[in-house]
C-alpha positions as CSV (number, residue, x, y, z in Angstrom):
1,X,0.0,0.0,0.0
2,X,1.5,3.4,-1.0
3,X,2.6,5.6,1.9
4,X,0.5,8.8,2.3
5,X,1.2,11.7,4.7
6,X,-1.1,12.1,7.7
7,X,-4.1,14.4,7.4
8,X,-4.4,15.3,11.1
9,X,-2.0,17.9,12.6
10,X,-2.1,16.0,15.8
11,X,-0.9,12.7,14.3
12,X,2.1,11.1,15.9
13,X,5.4,12.4,14.4
14,X,6.2,8.9,13.2
15,X,3.4,9.2,10.7
16,X,5.4,11.8,8.8
17,X,8.3,9.3,8.2
18,X,8.1,7.5,4.9
19,X,9.5,3.9,4.9
20,X,11.4,3.1,1.8
21,X,12.2,-0.6,1.4
22,X,15.5,-1.8,-0.2
23,X,17.0,1.7,-0.5
24,X,19.7,2.6,-1.0
25,X,20.4,-1.1,-1.4
26,X,18.5,-4.4,-1.0
27,X,17.8,-5.4,2.6
28,X,17.7,-1.8,3.9
29,X,14.5,-0.2,5.2
30,X,15.2,3.5,4.9
31,X,13.2,6.0,6.9
32,X,12.7,9.1,4.8
33,X,12.5,12.3,6.9
34,X,11.8,14.7,4.0
35,X,8.0,14.5,4.6
36,X,8.5,15.8,8.2
37,X,10.6,18.7,6.9
38,X,8.0,19.5,4.3
39,X,5.2,19.9,6.9
40,X,5.8,23.1,8.8
41,X,3.6,22.3,11.8
42,X,5.0,18.8,12.2
43,X,8.6,20.0,11.9
44,X,7.9,22.8,14.5
45,X,6.6,20.1,16.9
46,X,9.7,18.0,16.4
47,X,12.0,21.0,16.9
48,X,10.1,22.0,20.1
49,X,10.4,18.5,21.5
50,X,14.2,18.4,20.8
51,X,14.8,21.8,22.3
52,X,12.6,21.5,25.4
53,X,15.2,19.8,27.6
54,X,17.6,22.7,26.9
55,X,15.3,25.7,26.8
56,X,16.0,26.6,30.4
57,X,19.8,27.0,29.7
58,X,20.4,27.1,25.9
59,X,23.9,26.5,24.6
60,X,26.2,29.2,23.3
61,X,26.4,27.5,19.9
62,X,24.8,24.6,18.1
63,X,27.1,22.4,16.0
64,X,25.4,20.7,13.0
65,X,26.9,17.5,11.6
66,X,26.9,17.1,7.8
67,X,24.6,17.1,6.1
68,X,21.1,16.6,7.4
69,X,22.2,17.6,10.8
70,X,22.6,21.1,9.4
71,X,18.7,21.3,9.2
72,X,18.3,20.2,12.8
73,X,21.0,22.5,14.1
74,X,19.8,25.5,12.2
75,X,16.3,25.1,13.6
76,X,17.5,24.8,17.2
77,X,19.9,27.8,16.8
78,X,17.1,29.9,15.4
79,X,14.8,29.0,18.3
80,X,17.3,30.0,20.9
81,X,18.9,32.9,19.0
82,X,22.3,31.3,19.2
83,X,25.1,30.8,16.7
84,X,25.5,27.9,14.3
85,X,28.7,26.1,13.4
86,X,29.2,23.3,11.0
87,X,31.0,19.9,11.3
88,X,31.8,19.1,7.6
89,X,33.4,16.5,5.5
90,X,37.1,17.2,4.5
91,X,37.7,19.9,2.0
92,X,34.4,21.6,2.3
93,X,35.4,24.5,4.6
94,X,37.4,27.5,3.1
95,X,39.3,28.6,6.2
96,X,41.6,26.9,8.7
97,X,39.8,23.9,10.2
98,X,40.3,21.4,13.0
99,X,40.1,17.8,11.8
100,X,38.9,14.7,13.7
101,X,38.9,11.1,12.3
102,X,36.3,8.6,13.5
103,X,35.1,5.1,13.0
104,X,32.0,4.2,10.9
105,X,30.2,0.9,10.9
106,X,32.0,0.1,7.7
107,X,35.1,2.2,7.6
108,X,36.6,5.5,8.7
109,X,35.7,9.2,8.1
110,X,36.7,12.7,9.1
111,X,34.9,15.8,10.3
112,X,36.2,19.4,10.2
113,X,35.1,22.7,11.7
114,X,36.4,26.2,11.4
115,X,38.8,27.0,14.2
116,X,38.2,30.8,14.3
117,X,34.4,30.8,14.8
118,X,34.3,29.1,18.3
119,X,35.4,31.0,21.4
120,X,37.3,29.0,24.0
121,X,34.9,28.0,26.9
122,X,31.7,28.0,24.8
123,X,29.0,25.5,25.6
124,X,28.1,23.7,22.4
125,X,25.1,21.4,21.6
126,X,25.8,18.9,18.9
127,X,22.8,18.1,16.6
128,X,22.3,15.5,13.9
129,X,19.4,13.7,12.3
130,X,20.6,10.2,13.1
131,X,22.7,8.5,15.8
132,X,23.8,5.0,14.7
133,X,27.2,3.8,16.0
134,X,27.8,7.2,17.7
135,X,31.0,7.7,15.7
136,X,30.1,11.2,14.4
137,X,28.8,12.2,17.8
138,X,32.0,11.2,19.4
139,X,34.1,12.9,16.8
140,X,32.1,16.1,17.2
141,X,32.6,15.9,21.0
142,X,36.4,15.5,20.4
143,X,36.5,18.6,18.2
144,X,34.6,20.6,20.8
145,X,37.0,19.6,23.5
146,X,40.1,20.2,21.4
147,X,38.9,23.8,21.0
148,X,38.7,24.2,24.7
149,X,34.9,24.1,24.9
150,X,32.4,21.9,26.6
151,X,29.5,19.8,25.2
152,X,26.2,21.1,26.6
153,X,24.3,18.1,25.1
154,X,23.2,16.3,22.0
155,X,20.0,16.3,20.0
156,X,19.0,13.6,17.4
157,X,15.8,12.9,15.5
158,X,16.6,9.2,14.9
159,X,18.2,6.4,16.8
160,X,19.3,3.1,15.3
161,X,19.1,1.4,18.6
162,X,20.8,-2.0,18.0
163,X,24.0,-0.2,17.0
164,X,24.5,1.2,20.5
165,X,25.4,4.8,19.6
166,X,23.8,6.2,22.7
167,X,26.6,4.7,24.8
168,X,29.1,7.1,23.3
169,X,27.1,10.2,24.4
170,X,25.4,9.1,27.7
171,X,28.5,8.1,29.7
172,X,29.3,11.7,30.4
173,X,26.0,12.8,32.0
174,X,25.5,15.5,29.3
175,X,21.9,16.3,28.3
176,X,20.5,14.4,25.3
177,X,17.2,14.7,23.6
178,X,15.7,12.2,21.2
179,X,13.1,9.5,21.2
180,X,13.3,5.9,20.3
181,X,11.6,3.2,18.4
182,X,13.2,-0.2,18.3
183,X,14.8,-1.1,15.0
184,X,16.0,-4.4,13.5
185,X,19.8,-4.5,13.1
186,X,19.3,-7.1,10.4
187,X,17.2,-4.7,8.4
188,X,19.5,-1.8,9.4
189,X,16.4,0.4,9.5
190,X,16.6,4.0,10.7
191,X,14.3,4.0,13.7
192,X,12.3,7.2,13.9
193,X,12.3,8.8,17.2
194,X,8.6,9.0,17.9
195,X,6.6,11.5,19.7
196,X,7.4,9.9,23.1
197,X,10.4,12.2,23.8
198,X,12.7,11.1,26.6
199,X,15.6,12.5,28.5
200,X,18.1,9.6,29.0
201,X,20.8,11.6,30.6
202,X,20.9,14.6,33.0
203,X,21.4,17.9,31.3
204,X,23.9,20.3,32.8
205,X,25.1,23.8,32.1
206,X,28.6,22.7,31.1
207,X,29.8,19.1,31.3
208,X,33.2,17.8,30.7
209,X,33.2,14.9,28.2
């Protein structure tokens, strides 16, 4: 049966996620977030839920992880009136950048961010659309620390629970906002974080990672 977007503005946020079987390769059930971004009211609900645990003490900056994490980070930064910095793939930034390698499920990768845009001592929230193995989150944390700053927390829309990525970001007692829906590792599906938003670690004004 073809997927159709919900007709009720009060529908669970999961209803805006389009499942795409066997994409980008056979055996993968991909969860497409573009319908969520295309619906302004649903996206506003999602951003509000991600931001709520940090509203009382917003970060100084939000760091978005390439590429869909830019959308999450930009929305959160606009809500709080804070700055936005980017964690990009190598060679994408024009000025001097700090590099950090990290492990993926099937290899290695690198993130970079501009050195001169982040003041020492800043509290930075790291935002992305998905947390899988936690490699990009850990690399972003390492970049933040290398610049003499602290991680105020993490915000994700999606968790692929069987891959255990949360362990890389919860051991530190930093704040984290996302929801969860169990996903099959065999299908390697992106588990949409449903409308049951949870805090799974204590938020703090400035935590050492």
